[in-house]
N, C-alpha and C positions, 0 to 999 in steps of 0.2 A: 504494500500500500504506500502510495507516494503522497506526501503532504506538500501542498503548495505554500510557498512562503508568503506572508502578508504583504499587501501592496504598500509601498512606501509613499508618503505624502510628497507632492511636488514642492521643490524648494521655493520659499517665499520670494527669494531674489529673482527667480525666473518669472514668477507671476507678476511682480511689480514691473519687470522689464517689458512684459507683453502689454500691460496696460499703458505704459508710457508710449509704446510703439503705436497703439491704437489711437491714443490722444493726439500724437504727432501727425498721424495720417489724416484724422478728421480735421485738424487745424489747417493742414496743407490744402484740403479741398474746400474749406469754408470760403464763402464769397467775401471780398473786402467790403467794408462799410461804404454805403452810397454817399457820395459827396454832392452837394448842391441840390438836395431834395427838399422841396417846399410844400407844406400842407396849408391849404387855405380854403375859404368858403365865401360865397356872395349870395345875397338874397334880393328878391323883388316882391313887393307887397302892394295889394290894391284893395280898396273897399268895393264890395259887390252887394247889390240889393238882395235881400233874402226873399226869394220868389216862391218858396215852397211852404205851405202851411199844413200842419198835422193836428187835427182835432180828435181827441180821444174821448169817447163816450163809454160809460160803464153802467152796469145794472147789477144789483145784489138782491137775493131772495133768501128767505129762511123758512124752514118748515120741518115737520116731523117725518115726512116721507121724502126720500131722496128723488124718487121718480116725479113727484109733484113739483119739487124745486126745479128739476131739470126741465120739465115742461114749461114752467113759468119763465125761465130764462130764455128758452127757445122762442116762446111767443113774443117776448119783449124784443129780442134781436130780429126776428122775422119782420115785425112791424117797422122797426127802424130801417132795416134793409129795403123794405118795400118803398119807403119814402125816399131813401137816399138814392136808390137806383134810378129814380126819375131824373136826377141831375148827373148821374155817372157818365164820365167821358174820359178816355185814356189821356193821362197827363194833366188833366184839368181837375177832375173830381174822381178819385179812386177809393175803393172800399176794401177793407181787410178786417176780418174778425180775428180775435186773439184772446188768450187767457181764459178759456172756459174751464171752470173747476168747481167741484162739489166736494166739500170736506165735512167730516163728522164734528159735532160739537158736544163736548163732554162736560158733566157737572163736576163739582168739587170732589165727589166720591168716586169718580171714574165712570159713572153711568152715562149712557148715551142720551143726550138731551134733544138732539135734532140735527139738522143739516144746514150748512151755509154754502150758498152757491154764488158765483160771480162770473161775469164775462165782459168783454170789451169789444167795441167797434171803432176802428180807426178810419177817419175820413180825411184824405190828404190830397193835395194837388196845388196847382197854380191859381185856380179861380177862387181866390179868397172870399169875395163877396158871396158867391154861391154856397161855399162851405159854411159861412157865418149864418146865412139864411136857413140852411138845412138844420143847424143846431136849434133854431127856434121852432121848427116844424116837427121835430122828433120829440114825442112826449113820453115814450116808454123807457128812455135812458137819460142819464144825467151827464153833465160835462165833468170829465176827470182832469183834463189838461189841454193846453194849447201850446204848440211849439212852432217856431219859425226857423227855417234853414235855407241854404242855397241849394238849388236843384243840381242834379248831376250834370246836366247839360251846361248850365251857367258856370258851374265850377270848372268843368273841363275847358270851356272857352277861355275863362280867365287864366287858367293854368297854362294854356298854350301861349297866350300873349306874354305872361310873366316869365315863362321859361326862356324865351329869347332875350328878355332883359337881364335875367339872372346870369345866363351864359356870357352875355357881353360884358357884364360887370366882373365875372370871374376871370375872363381873358384879359381884361384891362388891368385888373389888380395883379394878376400873375406877371404881366409885362412890366408894370411899374416896380413891383418888388424885385424882379430879376435885375432890372437896371440899378436899383438902389444897392443891391448886393454886388454890383460890378460885373454882371453877366450880360451877354449880348442878346439873349433870348431864352426860350424855354420850349419844352415839348411836354404834352399832357401824358401822364402815366396812367392815372385812373381817375374816374369821376363818378359822382353819385348825385341824382336829382330827386328831391323830395318835395311833395306838395302838402300843405297843411291848410285847414280851414278853421277859423275862429269866429264864433258868433258874439255879438254884443251881449254883455251880461244883462239878461232880462228874466225876471222871475216867472216861473210857470204859473199858470192860472188854474186854480182849483175851485170847483163849486159842486162837489159831489153830493152835498146834502141839499142843494137848492133845486127847486123845480126848474124845468127847462125854460119856461117862459121868463123867469126872473134871471136865470143864468145867461140867457142870450143877450139881455140888455147890457151886461157887463163884459161881453165877449170882446177881447182886444182884436183890433183889425190892422194895427200899424206894425208892419213886420220889421222895419228898421234895416240895418245893413250888417253884413259880416265881412270878414277879411279873408282873402286867399293869399297865401305866400308860397313862393317857390324858392328853395335853397339848393344851390349847386356847391358841392364840396368835393374835394379830392386832392390829388398831389400832382405836382409838375416837377420836371427835371430841368433845372436851370443849366444853361450851357453858353 
């Protein structure tokens, strides 16, 4: 029977030398630091009329029978939709139901007391006078909120115009800075374009507990303006 001799550990000096060789090789292949690299950004902003109105109507019902509560909610929404569809037009007055829910209500001892149901109807579009008039004609739901914003088409149109301005400012700033640093010009390495929209701080309008006839009198119809901004950021190689 032949016994194999135990494997001897590799000398530490050899291991350290191998690590040093790997580090030296990686250092030899590492790219030298880039010289004359400049990071900068430029923006262009414009005020844009808020041409999109969103009116949110809601209705709540309570009862001991979930099916009865569900039927009552459906009847309220169906009546509101029947009236709103008379004015519905793509892009001008659009309708969307949302948030249909029925949840159990429990007492202090954990016993089932009944059911709470709620649902919403959103009426939105560019025809703000028509939407405001609809809010006064719908009697089965109450106003939960009114919001104004910039439509997608108006935002895109503004962004297209602002992009050209922001790019021109980016190029002009890059050229000026390159000259300030003693370079003759520059080349663009990478660039990023971002569009942002900001609305004027306007409080949301709530009248959930008020009858529709009273709520319509206080309905705001002045949309105001928002801002659209385009920012161009990136890096250039001065040369």
